[in-house]
Biotite code that builds the C-alpha atoms (Angstrom):
import biotite.structure as struc

atoms = struc.array([
    struc.Atom([-13.313, 15.690, 2.833], chain_id="A", res_id=1, res_name="UNK", atom_name="CA", element="C"),
    struc.Atom([-14.316, 12.694, 1.910], chain_id="A", res_id=2, res_name="UNK", atom_name="CA", element="C"),
    struc.Atom([-15.113, 9.614, 4.125], chain_id="A", res_id=3, res_name="UNK", atom_name="CA", element="C"),
    struc.Atom([-14.515, 6.330, 3.377], chain_id="A", res_id=4, res_name="UNK", atom_name="CA", element="C"),
    struc.Atom([-16.073, 3.895, 4.942], chain_id="A", res_id=5, res_name="UNK", atom_name="CA", element="C"),
    struc.Atom([-14.214, 0.525, 4.030], chain_id="A", res_id=6, res_name="UNK", atom_name="CA", element="C"),
    struc.Atom([-15.112, -1.682, 6.669], chain_id="A", res_id=7, res_name="UNK", atom_name="CA", element="C"),
    struc.Atom([-17.547, -4.752, 5.256], chain_id="A", res_id=8, res_name="UNK", atom_name="CA", element="C"),
    struc.Atom([-21.046, -5.156, 7.410], chain_id="A", res_id=9, res_name="UNK", atom_name="CA", element="C"),
    struc.Atom([-21.038, -7.944, 9.579], chain_id="A", res_id=10, res_name="UNK", atom_name="CA", element="C"),
    struc.Atom([-24.143, -10.288, 8.675], chain_id="A", res_id=11, res_name="UNK", atom_name="CA", element="C"),
    struc.Atom([-25.765, -13.476, 8.976], chain_id="A", res_id=12, res_name="UNK", atom_name="CA", element="C"),
    struc.Atom([-24.466, -15.605, 6.073], chain_id="A", res_id=13, res_name="UNK", atom_name="CA", element="C"),
    struc.Atom([-21.511, -13.507, 5.527], chain_id="A", res_id=14, res_name="UNK", atom_name="CA", element="C"),
    struc.Atom([-18.357, -15.144, 3.842], chain_id="A", res_id=15, res_name="UNK", atom_name="CA", element="C"),
    struc.Atom([-16.088, -16.115, 6.510], chain_id="A", res_id=16, res_name="UNK", atom_name="CA", element="C"),
    struc.Atom([-12.133, -18.461, 6.638], chain_id="A", res_id=17, res_name="UNK", atom_name="CA", element="C"),
    struc.Atom([-13.671, -22.074, 6.132], chain_id="A", res_id=18, res_name="UNK", atom_name="CA", element="C"),
    struc.Atom([-12.874, -23.481, 10.146], chain_id="A", res_id=19, res_name="UNK", atom_name="CA", element="C"),
    struc.Atom([-14.068, -19.951, 11.355], chain_id="A", res_id=20, res_name="UNK", atom_name="CA", element="C"),
    struc.Atom([-17.601, -19.639, 13.322], chain_id="A", res_id=21, res_name="UNK", atom_name="CA", element="C"),
    struc.Atom([-20.967, -18.470, 10.970], chain_id="A", res_id=22, res_name="UNK", atom_name="CA", element="C"),
    struc.Atom([-22.277, -15.236, 11.587], chain_id="A", res_id=23, res_name="UNK", atom_name="CA", element="C"),
    struc.Atom([-25.555, -15.612, 14.008], chain_id="A", res_id=24, res_name="UNK", atom_name="CA", element="C"),
    struc.Atom([-27.772, -12.730, 14.391], chain_id="A", res_id=25, res_name="UNK", atom_name="CA", element="C"),
    struc.Atom([-30.269, -13.269, 17.081], chain_id="A", res_id=26, res_name="UNK", atom_name="CA", element="C"),
    struc.Atom([-33.530, -10.799, 17.898], chain_id="A", res_id=27, res_name="UNK", atom_name="CA", element="C"),
    struc.Atom([-34.185, -11.379, 21.076], chain_id="A", res_id=28, res_name="UNK", atom_name="CA", element="C"),
    struc.Atom([-36.594, -8.542, 21.658], chain_id="A", res_id=29, res_name="UNK", atom_name="CA", element="C"),
    struc.Atom([-39.051, -6.698, 19.151], chain_id="A", res_id=30, res_name="UNK", atom_name="CA", element="C"),
    struc.Atom([-40.707, -3.055, 19.796], chain_id="A", res_id=31, res_name="UNK", atom_name="CA", element="C"),
    struc.Atom([-44.238, -3.928, 19.984], chain_id="A", res_id=32, res_name="UNK", atom_name="CA", element="C"),
    struc.Atom([-43.762, -7.613, 19.844], chain_id="A", res_id=33, res_name="UNK", atom_name="CA", element="C"),
    struc.Atom([-44.840, -9.822, 23.221], chain_id="A", res_id=34, res_name="UNK", atom_name="CA", element="C"),
    struc.Atom([-44.765, -6.393, 24.660], chain_id="A", res_id=35, res_name="UNK", atom_name="CA", element="C"),
    struc.Atom([-41.549, -5.110, 24.136], chain_id="A", res_id=36, res_name="UNK", atom_name="CA", element="C"),
    struc.Atom([-40.317, -2.046, 24.366], chain_id="A", res_id=37, res_name="UNK", atom_name="CA", element="C"),
    struc.Atom([-36.817, -2.005, 22.810], chain_id="A", res_id=38, res_name="UNK", atom_name="CA", element="C"),
    struc.Atom([-35.188, -4.083, 20.481], chain_id="A", res_id=39, res_name="UNK", atom_name="CA", element="C"),
    struc.Atom([-32.351, -6.048, 21.364], chain_id="A", res_id=40, res_name="UNK", atom_name="CA", element="C"),
    struc.Atom([-30.167, -8.922, 19.431], chain_id="A", res_id=41, res_name="UNK", atom_name="CA", element="C"),
    struc.Atom([-27.529, -11.559, 20.347], chain_id="A", res_id=42, res_name="UNK", atom_name="CA", element="C"),
    struc.Atom([-24.570, -11.485, 18.122], chain_id="A", res_id=43, res_name="UNK", atom_name="CA", element="C"),
    struc.Atom([-21.816, -14.377, 17.823], chain_id="A", res_id=44, res_name="UNK", atom_name="CA", element="C"),
    struc.Atom([-19.052, -14.391, 15.015], chain_id="A", res_id=45, res_name="UNK", atom_name="CA", element="C"),
    struc.Atom([-15.187, -15.284, 15.412], chain_id="A", res_id=46, res_name="UNK", atom_name="CA", element="C"),
    struc.Atom([-12.463, -13.003, 16.130], chain_id="A", res_id=47, res_name="UNK", atom_name="CA", element="C"),
    struc.Atom([-11.447, -12.979, 12.181], chain_id="A", res_id=48, res_name="UNK", atom_name="CA", element="C"),
    struc.Atom([-14.759, -12.350, 10.907], chain_id="A", res_id=49, res_name="UNK", atom_name="CA", element="C"),
    struc.Atom([-15.354, -9.876, 7.925], chain_id="A", res_id=50, res_name="UNK", atom_name="CA", element="C"),
    struc.Atom([-12.991, -6.822, 8.294], chain_id="A", res_id=51, res_name="UNK", atom_name="CA", element="C"),
    struc.Atom([-10.313, -7.355, 11.566], chain_id="A", res_id=52, res_name="UNK", atom_name="CA", element="C"),
    struc.Atom([-7.173, -7.431, 12.528], chain_id="A", res_id=53, res_name="UNK", atom_name="CA", element="C"),
    struc.Atom([-4.830, -9.575, 13.415], chain_id="A", res_id=54, res_name="UNK", atom_name="CA", element="C"),
    struc.Atom([-2.218, -8.995, 16.230], chain_id="A", res_id=55, res_name="UNK", atom_name="CA", element="C"),
    struc.Atom([1.010, -10.829, 16.585], chain_id="A", res_id=56, res_name="UNK", atom_name="CA", element="C"),
    struc.Atom([-0.789, -13.203, 19.292], chain_id="A", res_id=57, res_name="UNK", atom_name="CA", element="C"),
    struc.Atom([-2.596, -14.385, 16.553], chain_id="A", res_id=58, res_name="UNK", atom_name="CA", element="C"),
    struc.Atom([0.565, -17.096, 14.925], chain_id="A", res_id=59, res_name="UNK", atom_name="CA", element="C"),
    struc.Atom([2.894, -15.893, 18.167], chain_id="A", res_id=60, res_name="UNK", atom_name="CA", element="C"),
    struc.Atom([2.663, -17.576, 21.593], chain_id="A", res_id=61, res_name="UNK", atom_name="CA", element="C"),
    struc.Atom([3.375, -14.836, 23.592], chain_id="A", res_id=62, res_name="UNK", atom_name="CA", element="C"),
    struc.Atom([2.900, -12.098, 20.901], chain_id="A", res_id=63, res_name="UNK", atom_name="CA", element="C"),
    struc.Atom([1.303, -8.618, 21.640], chain_id="A", res_id=64, res_name="UNK", atom_name="CA", element="C"),
    struc.Atom([-3.025, -9.022, 21.858], chain_id="A", res_id=65, res_name="UNK", atom_name="CA", element="C"),
    struc.Atom([-5.442, -7.235, 19.913], chain_id="A", res_id=66, res_name="UNK", atom_name="CA", element="C"),
    struc.Atom([-6.546, -5.283, 23.825], chain_id="A", res_id=67, res_name="UNK", atom_name="CA", element="C"),
    struc.Atom([-2.884, -3.560, 23.396], chain_id="A", res_id=68, res_name="UNK", atom_name="CA", element="C"),
    struc.Atom([-1.937, -2.671, 20.434], chain_id="A", res_id=69, res_name="UNK", atom_name="CA", element="C"),
    struc.Atom([-0.391, 0.471, 19.731], chain_id="A", res_id=70, res_name="UNK", atom_name="CA", element="C"),
    struc.Atom([-3.078, 3.137, 18.784], chain_id="A", res_id=71, res_name="UNK", atom_name="CA", element="C"),
    struc.Atom([-0.748, 5.462, 17.116], chain_id="A", res_id=72, res_name="UNK", atom_name="CA", element="C"),
    struc.Atom([-0.115, 2.657, 14.540], chain_id="A", res_id=73, res_name="UNK", atom_name="CA", element="C"),
    struc.Atom([-3.726, 1.934, 13.709], chain_id="A", res_id=74, res_name="UNK", atom_name="CA", element="C"),
    struc.Atom([-4.563, 5.823, 13.390], chain_id="A", res_id=75, res_name="UNK", atom_name="CA", element="C"),
    struc.Atom([-2.468, 7.839, 10.909], chain_id="A", res_id=76, res_name="UNK", atom_name="CA", element="C"),
    struc.Atom([-1.512, 8.389, 6.990], chain_id="A", res_id=77, res_name="UNK", atom_name="CA", element="C"),
    struc.Atom([-2.118, 5.649, 5.345], chain_id="A", res_id=78, res_name="UNK", atom_name="CA", element="C"),
    struc.Atom([-0.942, 4.603, 1.484], chain_id="A", res_id=79, res_name="UNK", atom_name="CA", element="C"),
    struc.Atom([-3.729, 2.631, -0.707], chain_id="A", res_id=80, res_name="UNK", atom_name="CA", element="C"),
    struc.Atom([-1.622, 0.996, -3.558], chain_id="A", res_id=81, res_name="UNK", atom_name="CA", element="C"),
    struc.Atom([-3.493, -1.041, -6.029], chain_id="A", res_id=82, res_name="UNK", atom_name="CA", element="C"),
    struc.Atom([-2.301, -4.426, -7.494], chain_id="A", res_id=83, res_name="UNK", atom_name="CA", element="C"),
    struc.Atom([-3.592, -6.065, -10.563], chain_id="A", res_id=84, res_name="UNK", atom_name="CA", element="C"),
    struc.Atom([-1.717, -9.149, -10.839], chain_id="A", res_id=85, res_name="UNK", atom_name="CA", element="C"),
    struc.Atom([-2.774, -12.037, -9.113], chain_id="A", res_id=86, res_name="UNK", atom_name="CA", element="C"),
    struc.Atom([-0.501, -12.044, -6.845], chain_id="A", res_id=87, res_name="UNK", atom_name="CA", element="C"),
    struc.Atom([1.397, -9.803, -4.575], chain_id="A", res_id=88, res_name="UNK", atom_name="CA", element="C"),
    struc.Atom([5.091, -10.724, -4.783], chain_id="A", res_id=89, res_name="UNK", atom_name="CA", element="C"),
    struc.Atom([8.363, -9.295, -5.432], chain_id="A", res_id=90, res_name="UNK", atom_name="CA", element="C"),
    struc.Atom([8.122, -7.951, -8.848], chain_id="A", res_id=91, res_name="UNK", atom_name="CA", element="C"),
    struc.Atom([4.352, -6.405, -8.172], chain_id="A", res_id=92, res_name="UNK", atom_name="CA", element="C"),
    struc.Atom([6.569, -4.503, -5.356], chain_id="A", res_id=93, res_name="UNK", atom_name="CA", element="C"),
    struc.Atom([9.634, -2.613, -7.435], chain_id="A", res_id=94, res_name="UNK", atom_name="CA", element="C"),
    struc.Atom([7.406, 0.003, -8.983], chain_id="A", res_id=95, res_name="UNK", atom_name="CA", element="C"),
    struc.Atom([6.562, 1.190, -5.521], chain_id="A", res_id=96, res_name="UNK", atom_name="CA", element="C"),
    struc.Atom([8.396, 3.467, -3.261], chain_id="A", res_id=97, res_name="UNK", atom_name="CA", element="C"),
    struc.Atom([7.494, 2.415, 0.260], chain_id="A", res_id=98, res_name="UNK", atom_name="CA", element="C"),
    struc.Atom([10.750, 4.631, 1.998], chain_id="A", res_id=99, res_name="UNK", atom_name="CA", element="C"),
    struc.Atom([7.825, 7.297, 3.099], chain_id="A", res_id=100, res_name="UNK", atom_name="CA", element="C"),
    struc.Atom([4.999, 5.026, 4.818], chain_id="A", res_id=101, res_name="UNK", atom_name="CA", element="C"),
    struc.Atom([4.200, 3.129, 7.894], chain_id="A", res_id=102, res_name="UNK", atom_name="CA", element="C"),
    struc.Atom([0.688, 1.642, 6.908], chain_id="A", res_id=103, res_name="UNK", atom_name="CA", element="C"),
    struc.Atom([0.006, 0.763, 3.015], chain_id="A", res_id=104, res_name="UNK", atom_name="CA", element="C"),
    struc.Atom([-3.146, -1.336, 2.269], chain_id="A", res_id=105, res_name="UNK", atom_name="CA", element="C"),
    struc.Atom([-3.473, -3.257, -1.414], chain_id="A", res_id=106, res_name="UNK", atom_name="CA", element="C"),
    struc.Atom([-6.351, -2.855, -3.258], chain_id="A", res_id=107, res_name="UNK", atom_name="CA", element="C"),
    struc.Atom([-6.878, -5.792, -5.177], chain_id="A", res_id=108, res_name="UNK", atom_name="CA", element="C"),
    struc.Atom([-9.976, -7.326, -7.846], chain_id="A", res_id=109, res_name="UNK", atom_name="CA", element="C"),
    struc.Atom([-10.362, -8.744, -4.108], chain_id="A", res_id=110, res_name="UNK", atom_name="CA", element="C"),
    struc.Atom([-12.400, -6.074, -3.721], chain_id="A", res_id=111, res_name="UNK", atom_name="CA", element="C"),
    struc.Atom([-15.313, -6.926, -5.831], chain_id="A", res_id=112, res_name="UNK", atom_name="CA", element="C"),
    struc.Atom([-15.750, -10.657, -4.720], chain_id="A", res_id=113, res_name="UNK", atom_name="CA", element="C"),
    struc.Atom([-17.734, -9.254, -1.632], chain_id="A", res_id=114, res_name="UNK", atom_name="CA", element="C"),
    struc.Atom([-20.529, -9.611, -3.266], chain_id="A", res_id=115, res_name="UNK", atom_name="CA", element="C"),
    struc.Atom([-20.108, -13.650, -3.782], chain_id="A", res_id=116, res_name="UNK", atom_name="CA", element="C"),
    struc.Atom([-22.224, -15.325, -1.485], chain_id="A", res_id=117, res_name="UNK", atom_name="CA", element="C"),
    struc.Atom([-19.307, -18.202, -0.870], chain_id="A", res_id=118, res_name="UNK", atom_name="CA", element="C"),
    struc.Atom([-15.639, -17.805, -0.194], chain_id="A", res_id=119, res_name="UNK", atom_name="CA", element="C"),
    struc.Atom([-13.655, -17.704, -3.905], chain_id="A", res_id=120, res_name="UNK", atom_name="CA", element="C"),
    struc.Atom([-10.458, -19.494, -3.252], chain_id="A", res_id=121, res_name="UNK", atom_name="CA", element="C"),
    struc.Atom([-8.371, -18.301, -5.435], chain_id="A", res_id=122, res_name="UNK", atom_name="CA", element="C"),
    struc.Atom([-8.279, -14.596, -4.333], chain_id="A", res_id=123, res_name="UNK", atom_name="CA", element="C"),
    struc.Atom([-5.226, -12.150, -4.750], chain_id="A", res_id=124, res_name="UNK", atom_name="CA", element="C"),
    struc.Atom([-2.504, -12.828, -1.375], chain_id="A", res_id=125, res_name="UNK", atom_name="CA", element="C"),
    struc.Atom([0.612, -11.749, -0.518], chain_id="A", res_id=126, res_name="UNK", atom_name="CA", element="C"),
    struc.Atom([3.973, -13.981, -0.995], chain_id="A", res_id=127, res_name="UNK", atom_name="CA", element="C"),
    struc.Atom([6.480, -14.346, 1.498], chain_id="A", res_id=128, res_name="UNK", atom_name="CA", element="C"),
    struc.Atom([9.139, -12.674, -0.431], chain_id="A", res_id=129, res_name="UNK", atom_name="CA", element="C"),
    struc.Atom([6.804, -9.415, -0.880], chain_id="A", res_id=130, res_name="UNK", atom_name="CA", element="C"),
    struc.Atom([6.185, -10.246, 3.289], chain_id="A", res_id=131, res_name="UNK", atom_name="CA", element="C"),
    struc.Atom([10.027, -10.159, 4.476], chain_id="A", res_id=132, res_name="UNK", atom_name="CA", element="C"),
    struc.Atom([10.323, -7.155, 1.833], chain_id="A", res_id=133, res_name="UNK", atom_name="CA", element="C"),
    struc.Atom([7.563, -4.767, 2.871], chain_id="A", res_id=134, res_name="UNK", atom_name="CA", element="C"),
    struc.Atom([8.800, -5.813, 6.604], chain_id="A", res_id=135, res_name="UNK", atom_name="CA", element="C"),
    struc.Atom([12.195, -4.395, 5.284], chain_id="A", res_id=136, res_name="UNK", atom_name="CA", element="C"),
    struc.Atom([10.731, -1.642, 3.891], chain_id="A", res_id=137, res_name="UNK", atom_name="CA", element="C"),
    struc.Atom([9.992, -0.874, 7.904], chain_id="A", res_id=138, res_name="UNK", atom_name="CA", element="C"),
    struc.Atom([5.732, -1.135, 6.731], chain_id="A", res_id=139, res_name="UNK", atom_name="CA", element="C"),
    struc.Atom([4.353, -1.366, 10.122], chain_id="A", res_id=140, res_name="UNK", atom_name="CA", element="C"),
    struc.Atom([0.662, -2.452, 8.900], chain_id="A", res_id=141, res_name="UNK", atom_name="CA", element="C"),
    struc.Atom([-0.465, -4.186, 6.254], chain_id="A", res_id=142, res_name="UNK", atom_name="CA", element="C"),
    struc.Atom([-3.955, -4.658, 4.845], chain_id="A", res_id=143, res_name="UNK", atom_name="CA", element="C"),
    struc.Atom([-5.684, -5.961, 2.290], chain_id="A", res_id=144, res_name="UNK", atom_name="CA", element="C"),
    struc.Atom([-8.974, -6.826, 0.629], chain_id="A", res_id=145, res_name="UNK", atom_name="CA", element="C"),
    struc.Atom([-9.956, -9.881, 1.539], chain_id="A", res_id=146, res_name="UNK", atom_name="CA", element="C"),
    struc.Atom([-9.898, -12.549, 4.392], chain_id="A", res_id=147, res_name="UNK", atom_name="CA", element="C"),
    struc.Atom([-6.299, -13.597, 4.707], chain_id="A", res_id=148, res_name="UNK", atom_name="CA", element="C"),
    struc.Atom([-2.915, -11.850, 3.646], chain_id="A", res_id=149, res_name="UNK", atom_name="CA", element="C"),
    struc.Atom([-1.932, -16.244, 2.716], chain_id="A", res_id=150, res_name="UNK", atom_name="CA", element="C"),
    struc.Atom([-2.874, -18.246, -0.038], chain_id="A", res_id=151, res_name="UNK", atom_name="CA", element="C"),
    struc.Atom([-5.774, -19.790, 0.438], chain_id="A", res_id=152, res_name="UNK", atom_name="CA", element="C"),
    struc.Atom([-3.703, -23.200, 0.405], chain_id="A", res_id=153, res_name="UNK", atom_name="CA", element="C"),
    struc.Atom([-1.560, -21.971, 3.276], chain_id="A", res_id=154, res_name="UNK", atom_name="CA", element="C"),
    struc.Atom([-1.388, -24.552, 5.667], chain_id="A", res_id=155, res_name="UNK", atom_name="CA", element="C"),
    struc.Atom([1.844, -22.739, 7.624], chain_id="A", res_id=156, res_name="UNK", atom_name="CA", element="C"),
    struc.Atom([0.256, -19.216, 7.076], chain_id="A", res_id=157, res_name="UNK", atom_name="CA", element="C"),
    struc.Atom([4.042, -17.896, 5.778], chain_id="A", res_id=158, res_name="UNK", atom_name="CA", element="C"),
    struc.Atom([3.056, -14.422, 5.436], chain_id="A", res_id=159, res_name="UNK", atom_name="CA", element="C"),
    struc.Atom([1.247, -13.991, 8.496], chain_id="A", res_id=160, res_name="UNK", atom_name="CA", element="C"),
    struc.Atom([4.188, -15.191, 10.759], chain_id="A", res_id=161, res_name="UNK", atom_name="CA", element="C"),
    struc.Atom([6.508, -13.251, 8.445], chain_id="A", res_id=162, res_name="UNK", atom_name="CA", element="C"),
    struc.Atom([4.530, -10.302, 9.229], chain_id="A", res_id=163, res_name="UNK", atom_name="CA", element="C"),
    struc.Atom([3.288, -11.114, 13.187], chain_id="A", res_id=164, res_name="UNK", atom_name="CA", element="C"),
    struc.Atom([6.764, -12.091, 13.976], chain_id="A", res_id=165, res_name="UNK", atom_name="CA", element="C"),
    struc.Atom([8.319, -8.454, 13.063], chain_id="A", res_id=166, res_name="UNK", atom_name="CA", element="C"),
    struc.Atom([5.314, -7.053, 14.958], chain_id="A", res_id=167, res_name="UNK", atom_name="CA", element="C"),
    struc.Atom([3.612, -5.587, 11.918], chain_id="A", res_id=168, res_name="UNK", atom_name="CA", element="C"),
    struc.Atom([0.124, -5.171, 12.089], chain_id="A", res_id=169, res_name="UNK", atom_name="CA", element="C"),
    struc.Atom([-2.201, -7.454, 9.929], chain_id="A", res_id=170, res_name="UNK", atom_name="CA", element="C"),
    struc.Atom([-5.717, -5.677, 8.784], chain_id="A", res_id=171, res_name="UNK", atom_name="CA", element="C"),
    struc.Atom([-7.876, -8.495, 6.439], chain_id="A", res_id=172, res_name="UNK", atom_name="CA", element="C"),
    struc.Atom([-10.979, -8.080, 5.017], chain_id="A", res_id=173, res_name="UNK", atom_name="CA", element="C"),
    struc.Atom([-11.384, -4.176, 3.684], chain_id="A", res_id=174, res_name="UNK", atom_name="CA", element="C"),
    struc.Atom([-13.621, -3.461, 0.464], chain_id="A", res_id=175, res_name="UNK", atom_name="CA", element="C"),
    struc.Atom([-11.484, -0.853, -1.582], chain_id="A", res_id=176, res_name="UNK", atom_name="CA", element="C"),
    struc.Atom([-14.243, -0.538, -4.066], chain_id="A", res_id=177, res_name="UNK", atom_name="CA", element="C"),
    struc.Atom([-14.587, 2.557, -3.244], chain_id="A", res_id=178, res_name="UNK", atom_name="CA", element="C"),
    struc.Atom([-11.517, 3.786, -2.756], chain_id="A", res_id=179, res_name="UNK", atom_name="CA", element="C"),
    struc.Atom([-8.788, 5.316, -5.786], chain_id="A", res_id=180, res_name="UNK", atom_name="CA", element="C"),
    struc.Atom([-4.624, 4.921, -5.154], chain_id="A", res_id=181, res_name="UNK", atom_name="CA", element="C"),
    struc.Atom([-3.339, 7.640, -3.140], chain_id="A", res_id=182, res_name="UNK", atom_name="CA", element="C"),
    struc.Atom([-2.727, 8.894, 0.272], chain_id="A", res_id=183, res_name="UNK", atom_name="CA", element="C"),
    struc.Atom([-5.618, 9.432, 3.248], chain_id="A", res_id=184, res_name="UNK", atom_name="CA", element="C"),
    struc.Atom([-5.995, 9.238, 6.526], chain_id="A", res_id=185, res_name="UNK", atom_name="CA", element="C"),
    struc.Atom([-6.536, 5.706, 8.396], chain_id="A", res_id=186, res_name="UNK", atom_name="CA", element="C"),
    struc.Atom([-8.646, 5.110, 11.834], chain_id="A", res_id=187, res_name="UNK", atom_name="CA", element="C"),
    struc.Atom([-8.764, 1.531, 12.088], chain_id="A", res_id=188, res_name="UNK", atom_name="CA", element="C"),
    struc.Atom([-10.331, 0.623, 15.745], chain_id="A", res_id=189, res_name="UNK", atom_name="CA", element="C"),
    struc.Atom([-10.752, -3.288, 16.806], chain_id="A", res_id=190, res_name="UNK", atom_name="CA", element="C"),
    struc.Atom([-12.909, -4.265, 19.840], chain_id="A", res_id=191, res_name="UNK", atom_name="CA", element="C"),
    struc.Atom([-11.075, -4.227, 22.472], chain_id="A", res_id=192, res_name="UNK", atom_name="CA", element="C"),
    struc.Atom([-11.077, -7.732, 23.627], chain_id="A", res_id=193, res_name="UNK", atom_name="CA", element="C"),
    struc.Atom([-9.199, -8.700, 26.864], chain_id="A", res_id=194, res_name="UNK", atom_name="CA", element="C"),
    struc.Atom([-6.568, -10.845, 25.195], chain_id="A", res_id=195, res_name="UNK", atom_name="CA", element="C"),
    struc.Atom([-8.229, -11.340, 22.260], chain_id="A", res_id=196, res_name="UNK", atom_name="CA", element="C"),
    struc.Atom([-6.214, -12.869, 18.906], chain_id="A", res_id=197, res_name="UNK", atom_name="CA", element="C"),
    struc.Atom([-7.901, -10.409, 16.853], chain_id="A", res_id=198, res_name="UNK", atom_name="CA", element="C"),
    struc.Atom([-11.448, -8.863, 16.279], chain_id="A", res_id=199, res_name="UNK", atom_name="CA", element="C"),
    struc.Atom([-13.356, -7.316, 14.186], chain_id="A", res_id=200, res_name="UNK", atom_name="CA", element="C"),
    struc.Atom([-12.927, -3.700, 13.526], chain_id="A", res_id=201, res_name="UNK", atom_name="CA", element="C"),
    struc.Atom([-14.468, 0.027, 11.782], chain_id="A", res_id=202, res_name="UNK", atom_name="CA", element="C"),
    struc.Atom([-11.857, 1.004, 9.301], chain_id="A", res_id=203, res_name="UNK", atom_name="CA", element="C"),
    struc.Atom([-12.362, 4.497, 7.694], chain_id="A", res_id=204, res_name="UNK", atom_name="CA", element="C"),
    struc.Atom([-10.575, 6.178, 5.377], chain_id="A", res_id=205, res_name="UNK", atom_name="CA", element="C"),
    struc.Atom([-10.545, 9.763, 5.527], chain_id="A", res_id=206, res_name="UNK", atom_name="CA", element="C"),
    struc.Atom([-9.296, 12.250, 2.093], chain_id="A", res_id=207, res_name="UNK", atom_name="CA", element="C"),
    struc.Atom([-8.155, 16.278, 2.486], chain_id="A", res_id=208, res_name="UNK", atom_name="CA", element="C"),
])
C-alpha cells in the first residue's frame, strides 16, 4: 500500500491568500537554553491556511461549521482528475464520467506553484458552470491544488457559493505533484475548531 501525504506543511512565511493572517511560529522555549527542559512553541495562522477545509459556514450564515462536518464525507474513495487547461470549466469536465464518484480532487499545474515564495495570481480555478455541473453530478467533496476554487479576481466567490450552498465540502491547498490520476482512499481530518468557518487539515491518499 502506497501512502501519499498531499498536505502542504504550515510554515513561517508560507504563501497565504491576500487578507489572510500570516503564519507565525514562535519558539517559546528550547531544550538546554535558559534552563528549559522541553521545546514548546506558539502557532498563529488563519482558518484557511495551507491545506484546509471550507465548510458551508464559510459563506452561508447558518451553514454547517467545521466541527460538525460529517466525517463519512471526508474519508473514503476519492478520484484524482488531472486537468491541463488553464481553468476547470464545463468543457474540461466533458471527458470524465463522475456518476460513480462522491469525492473529486483536481490536479493541475497549481501543484507546482507551492515552491514559489509569492502568491501566483493566475492559478487554475473552477468556473461557475463547472461548479454547477459537479453539483448536478452529485459530487459531495471537491478538492483543488491551490488556495481557492475561485479565480483570483472573484469578488463574490461565486464558485464557492454554488458548492457550499449545495453542501459540497471544499478542500483547498492540496499538493498533488506526486499523485497520478486515478482512484484512492482519502483521509481528510480538519482541526476540530468549535463553530469554525474553516480549518487546516492533514490529507492523505492511499493506493492499494
